[in-house]
N, C-alpha and C positions, 0 to 999 in steps of 0.2 A: 431426460433433458440434459444436454450438455451445458457447459459453462456459458457459451455464447448465447445459446437459446435462453438460459436463465436470466442473463443480463437483459436481453431484449423483451423478455416477459415483463420484467419490472418497468422497463421503459414504456412499453405499450400500455400498461395499466395507467401510468401517469399521463400518457398522451391522450388516452381516452377521456380522462378526467378533464383535460384541457380541450377536448373536442377537436383535435387536430385531424385534418383530412388524411386519407390513407397515403396520398402521393407525398405529402409532407413527412409523414412518418417514415416512409421508405428512404427519403432523402437523408434523414437524420440517422437512420439505423445503420446503413451500409458503410463499411470502411472505404476510404479514398483509394488506398493502395495496399497490396499485400505482396511482400517480397520473400522469396525463398531462395536460398543460395546453398551451394555445396561448399563445405568447409573440410578440405582434406589436408592433413599435415603429416609430417614424419614424427613418429613416436620415438621415445628415448631408446627403445629396443630395435629400431630400424624398420619396424612395420609401419604401414600407412593407416592412419586413423581417419575414418570417414564419418562426418557429422553433417547435420543439416542446421543451418541458421535461419531464423524467421525474423521478420519485422512487419508488423501491422500498423499502418498509419490511418487512423480512423478519421480525424477531422482536423483541419487547420483553419477553421472559420474564424477562431479568436486569437490565432497566434501560431507560432511553430509547433509542430508535433512534439510531444513530451511524454517520456515513459521509460520504465526500467527495462533492464536485460537480465534474464535469469538463465542460469546453467543448471539444467536438470533433465533427467532422461524423459520426463513426461511432457517436455515442451513441444508444442505443435501449434499449427495456425489457428486451430479453434480456441485454444487458451489465449493466444496472442490477440485474437480479434476481440475476445470478451474483455480482457484487461485494458486493451487499447480504448474500447468504448467507455469503460469505467473511468479512464483517465480524462477523456473529453469532458464528461460530466463533473468530474471531481474538480478539475481546473476551473470550469465555469462556475461551479457552486462557490468556491472561495474567491472568485472574481479576480484571477490572475491571467495574463495574456498568453495562454498556451491552448493548444489543442491536445488530442490524445494519441498515443502510440504505445506499443509494447513489443517485446520480442525476446529472443534468446537463442540458445543453442542446445540441442538434445544430447548433451554430454553429462557424464557424471564426474564432476571434479574430485570426488573422493577417491576415485580410481586413477587419477592423473597426477603427474608431478607438476610442480609449479612451472617449470619450463615448458611442459606440454600445454598447460593452460594458457600460458603467454602466447605460444605459437598459434593456438586455436583463436585466441582473441585478436591478434594482429591480422591473421588470415581473413577472419570475419570482417574486420574493418576494410581491408582491401577489397572485399567483395560488395560492401554496401556504402563506401565512402561517398559515392555520388548521390545518395538519397538522404544522407545525414548532414548536419552542419549547424553552427550557432544560430542561423536564422531559418533553418529548414527542419530539423529534427534532432532533438537533444536527448540522448540516452542517459540513464542513471542506474545505480545499483539496484538489484532486486535479489531474489533467492540465489544463494551461492555466488554472488558477486559482491564486490566491495570497492573501497577506494583504490585498491591495487589494480583491479581490472580497468577502472576508469582512467588511471594514470596511463596504462598501456594503450587504451583507446585514443587519448589525447595525444600521446606521443606519435602513434601511427598515423592518425589523421593529420597532424601537423607536418609530418614528413611530406604528405601529398598536397597540402593546402596552405602551408605556412603556420606560424604560431597561432593557435586556436584554442585557448583555454575554455572558451564558452561552448565547445562542441559536446561536452558532457558535464554533468554535475555530480556531486558526491566524490570530488577528487580529494587527494590528501592536502592538508593544509599547506605543505611546502610546494604544492603545485597549484596554488590559487583556489584551494577548496575554501568553503565557508566555515567560520566558527559556528558551532552549534548544529551543523548538518547531521552529524552522527546521531545525536540525541533527538532530533526534530520530530520524527514520527511518533516516538514514544511520548515526548513532551506534549505533542498535540493531542494524543489519546488521553493523557492526564487532564489537560484543559477541558476537553469534551466531557470527561467524566465529572469534573467539578460543575460544569454548566448544567448537565442533565440532572445531577443530584440537586442543584439549587432549584431547577425547574419543577422537580417532584418533591420539594420540600424535605430533602434529606441532607444530612451533614456528613462530609467525608469521614471524620473521625469516628462515626458510629456505624460505618459500613464495612462489610466483609467482601473482599475482592478475590476472584479466582482468575488466573491467567493461563490460557492454554498457549504454550510456546514461550520459551525464554531465550530467544535470540536477541538481536538488536532492538527490535520494537518492544517485545514483552519485558526485557530487563529494564530498559529506560522507563517504560510505563510504571513498572513496579517501583523503581527508584523514586520517581516523582510522587506517586500515590502514597508510599510509605513516609516520605518527607513531609507530606501534607497531613499525616496522622491516620491515613487509611490502613486497615488491617488486611494484608495479603495472607490468605490462609492456604492457598494451593497454587502450585505452578507445575509445568511440565516441560519437557523437551523430547527430542526423538527417542531418547533412551529410557525415559521413565517419567513418573509423576509423583509428587509428594504432597502431604497434607498435614497441617497442624492447626487445629481449631483456635488456638490461642495466638496465632499469627506466626509467620516466618521472619527470620532476620535477613531482610533483604540485602543490606550491604555484604553480609557474609556469603549469601547465595551468589551475588554478582562476582565477588572475589573468587569463589570456587570456579565459576564458569570461565572466568578470564584465565584461570590456570589450565584450562583445557578439559575440565571435568564435567560430568553430567550433574544436573540438579539432584539426581538420585543418590549422589555421594553425600548429600547434606544429612547429617545424623539426628538432628532435632526434629524429625517429622516421620510420619508413617508413609510407607511406600503404597501407592494406590495405582490402578490401572488408568489408562487414558480415558476410557469410557466413564469410569467412576468420577473422574475429575470433572467432566462435563455435566454430571448429574448431581453435583454437590449443591446444597442449599446455600445461597449467597445473595448479596445485594446486587453486585455487578459481576458478570462473566465477560471476559475479554478473550475472544479467539484471536491470537496473534501468530498463527502458523499458516498453513496452506489453506485453500478454499475448500468448499463443499463439506463443511464440518457438520452443519445441522441439516438433517434430511428428514423425510417423512417418518422414518423408523425410529428416530431418537427424540423428535420434537416434544412428544408428550412427556418425556422423562426429565426435561430440563427444569430445574427449580430456581433458577435465577429470576430476580425481579426485573433486571435490566441487562441487556446485551449490548456491548459497545464493540463494533466490528473493526478491530485493528487490523485483521487480515483482509485480503481482497476476496470478495465473493464466498464468505464462509456459510451463508444461509441460502439454501435452495428454496425456490418459490413455495413448494408444498409445506416446508417447515415454517416459512414466513407467515403463511395463512394460519397455521396452527398457533403460532406465537401471538398473532393478532386476536385470535379467538380467546386465547388465554390471558389476555391483557399483559403480556410480557413486552415491555418497551424495548424496541430494537433501534439503536442509533446506527444508520447505515455506513458502510464502508467509505462511500464517497465523501462523507463528512468526517468520520471518526479517524481515518488515517491520512487525511489531507495535509498534515503537518509536514510530511516529508517533501512533497512536491512544492509546498509553499516556501520551505527553506531552500529548495533547489532553485526556485525563482529568485530568491535573494542572492544566491551564489552566482547565478547567471547575470543578474543585473550588475554585480560587483565586477565580474569578468569583462562585461561589455564596456563598462566605464573605467576599468583599470583602477578600481577604488576598493578599499577594504573596510568592512564593518567590524566592530568588536562584538563579543558574545552578548553583552547586555543589550545591545541594539537589536541583534538578531532575535533574542528571546522576547523583547518587547514587542517587536513588530509581529512575530509569529503568534504570540498570545492574542494580540489585537485582532488579527485575521481570523483566528479560530473562534474566538468569543463572538465576534460580530456575525460570522457565518452560522454559528450554532443557534444564536438568538433569532436570526432571520428564519431558519428552518423551523425552530420550535413555535415561533409566532404564527407562521402559515399553517402549520399542522393543527394548532390549537384553534384558530379562527375558522378553519374549514372542516374540522373534525376528520382529518385524514392521518394516515401514518407518517412518521418521520421520513420514512424512505420515500413515500410518494411525494411528500412536500419537498424533499431535497431534489428529486428528479425534476419536478415541475419547475423549480427555480433555475436549475441548470439548463433544461430544455428551452425554457424561455429566452435565456441569454444566447445560447448557441443558435437557436432559430432566428432570433432577431438579427444576429450577426450575418447569417447566410442571406436573409432577405435584403439587408441594407447593401450588401456587396453585389447583389444580383445573382441569379441562378445560373 
């Protein structure tokens, strides 16, 4: 089962609970548009680099398409379709006026110079500028992209369409980015952790957390969890994983990573494998890396009591069924990592109004959206004895479906 099939599996399960007709299911499952473009640029050595750019626009029933751009060799239309669909339901779940999109370029930035990445980015914009825009489709950072790439996209798009800060979110602050955008996904994960711990009558200060992935999302989640009194006992990045049962010094770890080092360079912990990290006994396990982490082969070995999906699509359907049977509570990605797109919405609103918020307002509004959305999901799941994932999709499907019907098919 590929990523798009896995997403649709979860959706169909929820649609069957809702007793939606097959024709309505098909209407909501299929992407509106799929764009594939050739991205050919001259490399620094004079050779021609040939890459393929993708953009899947799943639904704009509730507003402009919205979703990240990732630069990774594994990028293809299948993953773009899956993540675009997830974004449709994510934005609907937190009730912001967006639809879902996703895309990227199948390049490896680690093997390219900064100038090569910039040329690739600008060429990609040249090829898709007619299907993106502040009221059409608004990209954002994702895997291997950041405020730097968003600045290039804004610049190139504005050359073609005039000054357009709202064409992307996740921009540098000096180019009309939003205070708090960098931390938003990780902060949202922390808020969701607090809410799920309250709902299960646990206290943050008495819980042990394991975080797979210590990039932007994982490191900020660790920061806020640690500041709230939670004990982070293990983290990992692409180069290694570390464990200390007495807790890790998160500020020191973050400082180490900011200096360009791996978490494996942290000396006050034991080195463990990536697989061992996933199998650690803990209260909360937070996958904050790439998708498809939990599969049938490892689901029985997971010892966490709660899984909070900071990454997109970390749990495959067979693993999800095993977690349900074992009473492992899974907070789905469309809720857990929605802080990023929520803050992107705040940035877009400021860009469209040419008005700026301060950090305290951004945090206040973000926390409010995340807490209200989580409580809506928890209440539905509890009252109907269904999983949090099914409850989240039911809420999102209902909102998107109603919007489609009200506008006419």
